[in-house]
N, C-alpha and C positions, 0 to 999 in steps of 0.2 A: 586504563589510557589516562595519562596525566592531563591536567586542564589546558596547559600550553599547547599540549600535542593536539587535543579535542578541536581547540579554537583554530588551530594552524589548518588541521584537515578541513574544518568547515569553510574557511575562507579560500580554501583551494579550490574546493566544490563549487561555492558560490561562484567563483572567478570562472572556473570550466563551463558551468552552465549559463552564465552571462554571455560568455564568447560563443557559445553555440547557438543562442536566441539573438544575438546581435547579427551572427552573420547568415541568419536562415533568410532564403530568397526564393522561397516555393520548395517544394517537394514535402518529404515526408517529416515535418517538426516533431510529431508526437512520436515515431518511432526513432529520430537521432536523439531526443533527449532522455527518452527512457533506455535507449540501449546504454547511453552513458551511465544512467543513475544504475542500472541493472549491474553493468559490468564493474563499476567501481566497487559495488557492494559484493559481488562475489570475489573480486580479486583481494581486496582489503581483509575481508572476513577470513579467506584462503589463508592470507600472511599471517595475520595475527591470532588466528585460532592454534596454531602450531605450538603455541605455548600453554593451551588448555586441554583437557580432556576431550576425546572423541564426541560428538553429539551422539545420542540415541534415536536418532528420527531417520526414516528411511521410507521408500515408496512403499504403500499400503498401510502406514501408520496415520490415521486421521483422527486422533483424539483430540487434539486441540480445534479441530474443523466445527467447532460449534461456538467458537467465540465471534463476536462483533468484529467486523473487518472493515478497518478506514484506507481509503484511496483519495490521492489527489484528482482533479480532472483528468490529466492527461492519463494516468493509468485507466480510469474508467473508460475513457474514449478507447483506449488500446484495447482491452477488454470487449468492449461493444464491437468492436471492428473483427475481432477473432471470432466471436460468434456470428456474426453476419456473415462472414467470409471464411469461416474455419472450415477444417479438415471434414471430410464425409462423416467420420465417427462423430463430430461434435452435431453435426445436422441431424444425424440419426437419432440422438440422444435428446434432441430438440433443449438445448440449453438454454435458449431463450424462453419457453414457455416453463422451464424448472425455476429459472429466477424470478420470474415473475409471481408463481405462486408461492414461492419461498418469502418473497417480500409481502404479500398478504399476511403471512403470520408474523414476521419480524419487524416491520415498520413501526418505527416509533420506540421501540422499545431500548433501556438503556444497558449498559454492559452487565448489571447484575441480572436483570431479567431475561436478558439475551442466554446468559450462561445457564440460568436456572431453566429455560425452556428446552435446552439440549437438541437444537434443531441443526440437523447436520447440513454444511454447505451445500447448496444445490449444483455446485460444480463436481461433486464427489461421484464417482462409480466405481462401486465395489473397493472404496478405498483409496482411489486413484484420482489424484487431480486433472480434470480435463481441460485446465485453463494454465497449466503447468508453467509454459513456456513464458506467459504473459501476466502470472501472478502478481499482486501488487508487494511492495516493498513490505508491508505490514505482515505479511504471509512469509515473505524470504526472511524477514527478522525474527520470527517466532521459532526458538529452537531449544531444544532442553536435552540436559546430560544424563535423564534418568525416565525410560519410557514410563516404567510402573509409576513413579509419582505423578507422571499426567493423567495416567488411568484413575489412581487414587484421587486425584484432586478434582477430576471431571465428576465422580459419584458422591463429592462433598466429604469425603474422608480426612483431607489435608488442604491446608491454603498456601503451604510454601513448596514451590517448584524450583528445581536447580536449573535456571535458564541458562543460555549462554550469553555471557557478558558482550561478546565481540558481535554477535548478530545483532543485539539489542542497541548498542552503541552506535554502530556504522548505518543501521536502518533509522535510527533518530537522527544522525547527524547529517545523512543524504538527503531524508525526506525534507529535513527543516531547510536546509541549502535551498532545494529546490522550490520549495513554496516562497522563500524569501527572494529568490530571483525572478521568479514568475510574477509576483507582486510588483516588484521593480520595473518589470518589463510591460505591466499593464494587462497581462492574464489574470483568470480566475485562478486563485492560489489556496482555496479553501480546502478542508477534509470533509468526505462524504462517505456515508454508510453504503458499503459496497452493493448491497442488494437491491436497495432502494435506487441508487445513482444509476445503476444498470439497467434497471426496470425502465426509468424516466428516457434514457439515453438510447435506447431500442425502440422508444415510441417516436424520435424524431430523428431523422435520417440528416438533418441540418446542424446538428451538435457541434461538429467541427469548425464550420464556418462561424458559428456564433460564439464559440470558446475564440478561436484566432481573432476576431474583431472586438475581444475584450468583455464579453457577455458573463456574469458571473451565473454558471449554471446550475440547474436543481436545488435551488434554495431549501426546499422540503427536505432534501434528504444530506442537509450540512449537518456535520456533528457539532453539537454545541457545547462541548465540555469546557472548551476555552472560548470566551467572547474574542471575535475578530480583531478587535479594537486591541485586546490584552496580547495577541499573537504577534500583531503589528509592532507591538511596542517593542516586544521581546526581541523580534528580528532587527528592529531598530539598534538595539542595545548591542545585540552580538556583532552588528556591522561597525557599531564606533569600537568596539573591544578589539577588532581584526584589522582596522585601519592603521 
């Protein structure tokens, strides 16, 4: 995607998110804004991917599901809700207990140590994602053209994987536009490690009300790869570039 096209897409996404947030007068804000984000991702990847080879990912392939997953507060809250009020199969598997146990093993690990641990995602059951309908953008944006390369990388045999660029690009653009718009609207806009944030969210039924009130939830689970001030400055630069 050309730089000017990427900037135009980013600006359009940010404007759409801003309109959704501004028009919210009760109801399911989390569901509305993430339906918008996920639909935009699926539609644009589907359109753009026509010029690329087909991805080699499908149901039952969970090789990449040992990676650290990051998510925004709305994505964490959506997963929390899914676990609390999910389908019977989810309750039978006790996803809440699983994620708490996994967090005890993965909390505080950086990306490299997380990969070395090779701890499977707690939401997997026989290779199938049990939160697939509400999986975060980070998971949606991770796709590969060669499944064998993923397996080899997971075993430490290679370091280069042929990732799908449309998946990565649209995940980044949509997620950044969402974060920037949440910041402008006064909502918590950071990124969190998924296991840790979901564990903390499940321990407090008032998360949604606190987030809607502008509280920055789960600081202990925040991803610190980029300082919040630096990320905020980057969002401000993007805003000036697209005005």
